[in-house]
C-alpha positions as CSV (number, residue, x, y, z in Angstrom):
1,M,-42.9,53.1,-70.2
2,S,-43.6,50.3,-72.3
3,K,-40.5,48.5,-72.9
4,V,-37.2,49.1,-71.4
5,F,-35.1,51.0,-74.1
6,V,-32.0,48.5,-74.2
7,S,-30.7,46.4,-77.1
8,D,-28.6,43.6,-77.2
9,D,-25.5,45.3,-79.0
10,E,-25.0,48.2,-76.7
11,K,-23.3,46.2,-74.2
12,S,-21.8,48.9,-71.9
13,V,-22.1,48.4,-68.1
14,E,-21.3,52.5,-67.9
15,W,-23.9,53.2,-70.4
16,L,-26.6,51.0,-68.5
17,R,-25.6,52.6,-65.7
18,N,-26.0,56.2,-66.6
19,Y,-29.5,55.1,-68.1
20,Y,-30.8,53.0,-65.4
21,M,-29.8,55.6,-62.9
22,D,-31.2,58.5,-65.0
23,E,-34.2,57.0,-64.9
24,G,-34.1,56.5,-61.3
25,L,-34.7,51.9,-61.9
26,I,-31.4,51.2,-59.8
27,N,-29.3,52.7,-57.0
28,E,-26.3,54.5,-57.0
29,N,-24.5,51.2,-55.9
30,M,-26.3,49.4,-58.7
31,I,-27.4,46.5,-56.4
32,E,-31.4,47.4,-56.6
33,M,-33.3,47.5,-59.6
34,R,-37.3,49.1,-59.4
35,L,-39.5,48.1,-62.7
36,N,-42.3,47.6,-61.2
37,Q,-45.5,49.3,-62.4
38,R,-44.6,50.7,-66.0
39,R,-46.3,48.2,-68.4
40,I,-42.9,46.2,-69.6
41,V,-43.5,43.8,-72.0
42,E,-40.3,42.7,-72.3
43,I,-37.1,43.2,-70.3
44,P,-33.5,42.4,-72.4
45,S,-31.3,39.8,-71.8
46,C,-28.5,42.2,-71.6
47,V,-30.4,44.2,-68.9
48,F,-29.7,40.7,-66.5
49,Y,-26.3,40.0,-67.8
50,Y,-24.3,43.2,-67.1
51,L,-25.7,44.1,-64.1
52,S,-24.9,41.1,-62.2
53,D,-24.4,42.6,-59.0
54,L,-28.1,43.2,-57.8
55,V,-29.0,42.2,-54.8
56,F,-32.6,43.3,-55.0
57,I,-34.7,43.2,-58.3
58,N,-38.4,44.4,-58.2
59,I,-39.9,43.9,-61.7
60,S,-43.9,43.5,-60.5
61,N,-47.0,45.3,-62.2
62,N,-45.9,44.6,-65.8
63,K,-47.2,42.6,-68.5
64,L,-44.2,40.1,-68.9
65,T,-44.8,36.8,-70.1
66,S,-41.4,35.3,-69.8
67,L,-38.1,35.8,-68.2
68,P,-34.8,35.7,-69.3
69,E,-32.4,32.8,-68.9
70,S,-29.7,35.6,-67.9
71,I,-31.3,36.3,-64.4
72,G,-29.3,33.7,-63.2
73,R,-26.2,35.5,-63.6
74,H,-27.2,37.2,-60.1
75,T,-25.6,34.9,-58.2
76,N,-25.7,37.7,-54.9
77,L,-29.6,38.5,-55.5
78,E,-31.6,38.4,-52.3
79,E,-35.1,39.2,-53.3
80,L,-36.8,39.0,-56.7
81,W,-40.5,40.1,-56.7
82,V,-42.2,39.3,-59.8
83,H,-45.6,39.2,-58.7
84,K,-48.6,40.8,-60.8
85,N,-47.2,39.6,-64.1
86,E,-48.6,37.3,-66.6
87,L,-46.1,34.9,-66.2
88,T,-46.7,31.4,-68.0
89,S,-43.1,29.6,-66.8
90,V,-40.0,30.4,-65.2
91,P,-36.6,29.9,-66.2
92,D,-34.3,26.6,-65.0
93,S,-31.7,29.4,-64.4
94,I,-33.7,30.7,-61.1
95,G,-31.8,27.7,-59.7
96,N,-28.3,29.9,-59.9
97,L,-30.0,32.4,-57.1
98,T,-28.4,30.3,-53.9
99,M,-28.3,33.7,-52.4
100,L,-32.2,34.3,-52.4
101,K,-34.3,34.8,-49.8
102,K,-37.6,36.0,-50.8
103,L,-39.3,35.1,-54.0
104,N,-42.8,36.4,-54.8
105,F,-44.7,34.8,-58.4
106,S,-47.9,35.7,-56.9
107,N,-50.5,37.2,-59.5
108,N,-49.2,35.3,-62.6
109,Q,-50.2,32.2,-64.9
110,L,-47.9,29.7,-63.3
111,S,-48.8,26.0,-63.0
112,S,-45.5,24.4,-62.8
113,I,-41.6,25.8,-61.5
114,P,-38.5,24.4,-62.6
115,D,-36.8,21.6,-60.1
116,S,-34.3,23.7,-60.3
117,I,-35.9,25.5,-57.0
118,R,-34.9,23.6,-54.7
119,S,-31.4,24.7,-55.0
120,L,-33.0,27.9,-53.3
121,T,-31.6,26.6,-49.9
122,L,-31.9,29.9,-48.2
123,V,-35.1,31.3,-49.5
124,E,-37.2,32.1,-46.4
125,E,-40.3,33.1,-48.0
126,I,-41.8,32.2,-51.0
127,S,-45.6,33.1,-52.5
128,I,-47.1,31.0,-56.0
129,S,-50.8,32.7,-54.8
130,K,-53.1,33.6,-57.5
131,N,-51.9,31.3,-60.3
132,N,-53.2,28.4,-61.6
133,F,-51.2,25.4,-59.5
134,T,-53.5,22.2,-59.5
135,I,-50.7,20.2,-58.3
136,F,-48.5,21.1,-55.2
137,P,-45.0,21.8,-56.5
138,E,-43.1,19.4,-54.5
139,E,-40.0,21.1,-55.2
140,I,-40.4,23.7,-52.7
141,C,-40.8,20.4,-49.7
142,H,-36.8,20.6,-50.3
143,L,-36.4,24.3,-49.4
144,V,-35.2,23.8,-45.8
145,S,-34.6,27.1,-44.7
146,L,-38.4,28.5,-45.8
147,Q,-40.2,30.2,-43.4
148,K,-43.7,31.8,-44.9
149,L,-45.4,30.1,-48.0
150,F,-48.1,31.8,-49.8
151,L,-50.2,29.0,-51.9
152,Q,-54.0,31.2,-51.8
153,Y,-56.0,31.4,-54.9
154,N,-54.9,28.4,-56.3
155,K,-56.4,25.1,-57.7
156,L,-55.1,22.6,-55.2
157,T,-56.6,19.7,-54.4
158,T,-53.9,17.8,-51.4
159,L,-51.0,19.1,-49.7
160,P,-48.3,16.6,-50.0
161,N,-46.6,14.3,-47.4
162,S,-43.4,16.0,-47.6
163,I,-44.3,19.0,-46.5
164,G,-43.7,18.0,-43.4
165,N,-40.4,18.0,-44.6
166,L,-40.1,22.2,-43.8
167,S,-38.7,22.0,-40.5
168,S,-38.2,25.9,-40.3
169,L,-42.1,27.0,-41.2
170,K,-43.7,29.5,-39.7
171,E,-46.5,30.3,-41.7
172,I,-48.4,28.6,-44.3
173,H,-51.2,30.1,-46.0
174,C,-53.5,27.9,-48.6
175,H,-57.0,29.5,-48.2
176,N,-58.8,29.4,-51.6
177,N,-58.1,26.0,-52.9
178,N,-60.2,23.2,-53.5
179,I,-57.5,21.2,-50.5
180,V,-59.7,18.3,-49.7
181,E,-57.1,17.0,-46.9
182,I,-54.5,18.1,-44.3
183,P,-51.4,15.7,-44.5
184,E,-50.4,14.3,-40.3
185,T,-46.7,15.1,-41.5
186,I,-48.2,18.4,-40.9
187,G,-47.7,17.7,-36.9
188,L,-44.3,17.9,-37.7
189,I,-43.7,21.4,-38.6
190,T,-43.2,22.4,-34.6
191,S,-42.3,25.7,-35.3
192,L,-45.9,26.7,-37.5
193,E,-47.2,29.6,-35.8
194,V,-49.8,29.9,-38.5
195,L,-51.9,27.6,-40.4
196,S,-54.8,29.3,-42.7
197,T,-57.2,26.6,-44.2
198,F,-60.1,28.9,-45.1
199,K,-62.4,28.6,-48.2
200,N,-61.3,24.5,-48.8
201,N,-63.1,21.7,-49.3
202,L,-61.6,20.2,-45.9
203,I,-63.6,17.3,-44.0
204,S,-61.5,17.1,-41.0
205,I,-58.1,18.3,-38.9
206,P,-55.5,15.5,-38.4
207,D,-55.1,14.6,-34.6
208,S,-51.4,15.7,-35.9
209,I,-52.3,19.4,-35.4
210,N,-52.3,19.2,-31.6
211,N,-48.3,18.8,-31.6
212,L,-47.9,22.2,-33.6
213,S,-47.1,23.8,-29.7
214,I,-46.4,27.5,-30.9
215,L,-49.0,27.6,-33.3
216,Q,-50.8,31.4,-33.1
217,K,-53.1,31.5,-35.7
218,L,-55.3,28.7,-36.7
219,T,-58.2,29.4,-39.6
220,I,-60.4,26.3,-41.0
221,S,-63.9,28.4,-41.5
222,H,-65.7,28.1,-44.6
223,N,-65.0,24.1,-45.4
224,N,-67.0,21.5,-44.5
225,I,-65.6,19.9,-41.3
226,T,-67.9,17.9,-38.9
227,T,-65.6,17.2,-36.3
228,L,-62.5,18.7,-34.4
229,P,-59.5,16.5,-33.0
230,H,-60.3,15.8,-29.4
231,S,-56.8,16.4,-28.2
232,L,-56.6,20.3,-28.5
233,E,-55.0,20.6,-25.4
234,N,-51.2,21.1,-26.7
235,L,-52.0,24.2,-28.8
236,S,-51.2,26.2,-25.8
237,Q,-50.5,29.3,-27.7
238,L,-52.9,29.7,-29.8
239,K,-54.8,33.3,-29.6
240,K,-56.7,33.4,-33.0
241,F,-59.0,30.2,-33.4
242,S,-61.7,30.4,-36.4
243,I,-63.5,27.4,-37.0
244,S,-66.8,29.2,-38.7
245,H,-69.2,28.1,-41.6
246,N,-68.7,24.4,-41.4
247,Q,-70.8,21.4,-39.8
248,I,-69.6,21.4,-36.5
249,E,-71.5,20.1,-33.9
250,Y,-70.0,19.5,-30.9
251,I,-66.6,21.3,-29.8
252,P,-63.7,19.4,-27.4
253,E,-63.6,19.6,-23.6
254,S,-59.8,19.8,-24.5
255,V,-60.3,23.6,-25.7
256,K,-60.4,24.9,-22.1
257,N,-56.5,24.3,-22.0
258,L,-56.6,27.4,-24.7
259,L,-55.5,29.6,-22.1
260,L,-54.0,32.5,-24.3
261,L,-57.5,32.4,-26.8
262,E,-57.7,36.3,-27.8
263,R,-60.4,35.8,-30.8
264,L,-62.4,32.2,-31.1
265,S,-65.2,32.3,-33.9
266,I,-67.8,29.6,-35.0
267,V,-70.1,31.0,-36.5
268,D,-72.9,29.2,-38.9
269,N,-71.7,25.5,-37.2
270,K,-74.7,23.2,-35.5
271,L,-73.4,23.6,-32.2
272,S,-76.3,23.1,-29.6
273,S,-74.1,24.2,-26.5
274,L,-70.7,26.2,-25.5
275,P,-67.9,25.1,-24.6
276,D,-66.6,25.5,-21.0
277,I,-65.2,29.0,-21.5
278,S,-64.6,30.0,-18.5
279,P,-60.9,29.5,-18.1
280,F,-60.4,32.3,-21.6
281,E,-60.1,35.5,-19.5
282,N,-57.5,36.9,-22.6
283,L,-60.5,36.7,-24.8
284,Y,-61.5,40.0,-26.1
285,E,-63.8,38.4,-29.4
286,L,-66.2,36.0,-29.1
287,W,-68.4,35.1,-32.5
288,F,-71.0,32.2,-32.1
289,G,-73.6,33.5,-34.5
290,D,-76.0,31.0,-36.3
291,N,-76.0,28.1,-34.2
292,L,-78.5,26.0,-32.0
293,I,-77.9,27.5,-29.2
294,S,-80.4,27.5,-26.3
295,S,-78.7,29.6,-23.5
296,I,-75.7,31.5,-22.5
297,P,-74.2,30.4,-19.0
298,D,-73.1,32.1,-16.1
299,S,-69.5,31.7,-16.9
300,I,-69.7,34.6,-19.6
301,G,-68.9,37.1,-16.9
302,N,-65.4,35.5,-16.6
303,L,-64.4,37.2,-19.7
304,T,-63.8,40.3,-18.6
305,S,-61.5,40.9,-21.5
306,L,-64.2,41.1,-23.8
307,T,-65.1,43.7,-26.1
308,K,-67.1,41.7,-28.8
309,L,-69.7,39.4,-28.3
310,I,-71.6,38.0,-30.9
311,F,-74.5,35.8,-30.4
312,T,-77.0,36.5,-33.3
313,D,-78.9,33.6,-34.7
314,N,-79.5,31.1,-32.0
315,L,-82.2,29.9,-29.7
316,I,-80.9,31.9,-26.4
317,K,-83.7,32.9,-24.2
318,T,-82.3,34.0,-21.3
319,I,-78.9,36.3,-20.8
320,P,-77.4,35.9,-17.4
321,E,-77.0,38.6,-14.9
322,S,-72.8,38.1,-15.2
323,I,-72.7,39.7,-18.3
324,G,-72.7,43.1,-15.7
325,N,-69.1,42.1,-15.2
326,L,-68.0,42.7,-19.0
327,T,-67.2,46.1,-18.2
328,L,-65.1,46.5,-21.5
329,L,-67.6,45.2,-24.1
330,Q,-68.4,47.5,-26.8
331,L,-70.4,45.0,-29.6
332,L,-73.2,43.1,-28.0
333,Y,-75.3,41.5,-31.2
334,V,-78.1,38.9,-30.1
335,S,-80.6,39.4,-32.6
336,R,-82.9,37.0,-33.9
337,N,-83.0,34.8,-31.1
338,K,-85.8,33.9,-28.3
339,L,-85.2,36.5,-25.5
340,E,-88.3,37.6,-23.4
341,C,-86.1,39.3,-21.2
342,L,-83.1,41.6,-20.0
343,P,-80.8,41.2,-17.5
344,N,-80.6,44.6,-15.1
345,S,-77.0,44.2,-14.9
346,I,-77.5,45.6,-18.7
347,G,-76.9,48.6,-17.4
348,N,-73.3,48.0,-16.2
349,L,-71.7,47.8,-19.3
350,S,-70.4,51.1,-19.5
351,S,-68.0,50.6,-22.6
352,L,-71.4,49.1,-24.9
353,Q,-71.4,51.5,-28.2
354,K,-73.1,48.9,-30.6
355,F,-76.1,46.8,-29.0
356,N,-78.7,44.9,-31.6
357,C,-81.5,43.1,-29.6
358,S,-83.9,43.0,-32.6
359,T,-86.2,39.8,-33.7
360,N,-86.8,38.5,-30.3
361,N,-89.9,38.3,-28.1
362,I,-89.0,41.0,-25.5
363,T,-92.0,43.0,-23.9
364,S,-89.8,45.4,-22.0
365,I,-86.6,47.0,-21.2
366,P,-84.5,47.6,-17.9
367,D,-84.7,51.2,-16.8
368,T,-80.8,50.3,-16.1
369,I,-80.4,51.0,-19.9
370,G,-79.6,54.5,-19.3
371,N,-76.8,53.8,-17.9
372,L,-75.5,52.8,-20.8
373,S,-73.5,55.9,-20.9
374,S,-70.9,55.1,-24.1
375,I,-73.8,53.5,-26.5
376,I,-74.0,55.1,-30.4
377,E,-76.2,53.0,-31.6
378,L,-78.8,50.4,-29.9
379,S,-81.4,48.7,-31.6
380,F,-84.7,47.2,-30.5
381,S,-87.2,45.7,-33.5
382,D,-89.1,43.3,-34.3
383,N,-89.8,42.6,-30.7
384,K,-93.0,43.1,-28.5
385,I,-92.2,46.1,-26.6
386,D,-94.9,48.5,-25.6
387,T,-92.8,51.3,-23.4
388,I,-90.0,52.3,-23.9
389,P,-88.3,53.8,-19.9
390,D,-87.3,57.1,-19.6
391,T,-83.9,56.4,-18.6
392,I,-83.3,56.1,-22.3
393,G,-82.8,60.4,-22.3
394,N,-79.8,59.9,-20.9
395,L,-78.0,58.2,-23.3
396,K,-76.5,61.4,-24.6
397,F,-74.0,59.8,-27.2
398,L,-77.1,58.0,-28.8
399,Q,-76.7,58.1,-32.8
400,S,-79.0,55.8,-34.2
401,L,-82.0,54.6,-32.2
402,Y,-84.3,51.6,-34.1
403,F,-87.7,50.5,-32.3
404,S,-89.5,49.0,-35.8
405,N,-92.1,46.7,-35.4
406,N,-92.9,46.6,-31.6
407,N,-96.2,47.6,-29.4
408,L,-95.4,51.5,-28.6
409,K,-97.6,53.5,-28.3
410,S,-95.7,56.7,-27.4
411,I,-91.9,58.0,-27.8
412,P,-91.3,59.1,-24.5
413,D,-90.2,63.1,-23.6
414,T,-87.0,62.6,-22.7
415,I,-85.6,61.2,-26.5
416,S,-85.8,65.1,-27.0
417,K,-82.7,65.4,-24.8
418,L,-80.4,63.2,-27.6
419,E,-78.7,65.7,-28.9
420,L,-76.9,63.8,-30.9
421,L,-79.4,61.3,-32.8
422,Q,-79.4,61.2,-35.8
423,K,-81.5,58.3,-37.4
424,V,-84.5,56.7,-36.0
425,N,-86.9,54.3,-37.1
426,F,-90.4,53.7,-35.0
427,S,-92.4,52.2,-37.6
428,N,-95.0,49.6,-37.5
429,N,-96.3,50.2,-34.3
430,L,-99.4,51.9,-32.6
431,I,-98.0,55.6,-32.3
432,T,-100.7,57.9,-33.6
433,S,-98.2,61.0,-33.9
434,L,-94.4,61.7,-33.7
435,P,-92.9,64.5,-31.2
436,D,-91.6,67.6,-33.4
437,Y,-88.5,67.0,-32.4
438,F,-88.4,64.0,-34.7
439,S,-88.9,66.0,-37.5
440,K,-84.6,66.8,-37.3
441,I,-84.0,63.8,-37.4
442,E,-83.8,61.1,-40.4
């Protein structure tokens, strides 16, 4: 349907009721309207004028460029979904919808919203993401009941100090903008649980962030941040902390107080050493790739909940024996380092499924590699290995095996036991011929 076929002279509520129910556009109680994904270019004023008891309207995924002022008659409306249209403005009458709780204007062409929106004091969730906002609409800062705010994918450069007035706010999503600074007043929003500011132009984080004592997720990756606040100890509820792709050289000692951390990502920074990670017993993902780290501390063995450990693109020369304590580890990536050997305890990683140790200086592999009973993918390409231990034939679940660019002269016959093996690469070695059973493998 390209257009709602109702003219302004058809002013019968009964006619509207029958037509919209036949089309499945409203429910029998006439309190919900669903006109989404119908290529509508215009909604006649009478639609909103007579169906005034609606509590839910979904007119998303259409071709609307405007909304009629009559939408303001829906004083019982609780949810309005107008995302994925072509709106360039919002009528002032939106301020009459004082019962509204959810408002979605995302994926339009808006650059401003009317001042009347400040009357929507019951609104709990508002989205203006993926529009053309260059200035934060401060009218939003009057929405005292607001809990979720979605601002991502605009052209915002700042957040106002008045954002601190949103005392009920639980989530702020302002990633993918051009924001250069977060105001200190962010620390006044002590109800905040999620703060997402990745892919902006931030150079620092305000000290007041330490006041956000129930914050659970903090994402500040892909910015230009050089330092973190010295005090972070009050972020005791933080579970996910991502500061990847910045210019950070030092992690403050106060992070050791983040005892509930489950995921820590500090990829692509300028760290030369790790903070004290021993207290992070709840951590299940640790990402430290693309830094300047030269060693992994013995305390890594304390992180017995780890399932993913990423140390690619560093300067690491050794892996401590304590790594064998990580019996839940499923993914271990230590490629592109300066490793010369592996600890015997590597064989204790009974849950390990993917192990990438390529592009190092390793000359030999311990026999205990054969104890990796869950391994699916194993990569030792670009090393200096001259022998593969016979125990590799014990890896009955192995599907991919990579040993290109080494010093191998032969391949152990035990590899023929690997019935699930599908992919192998032994190119650029000193091997003169491959075993016959390789003809069945990619």
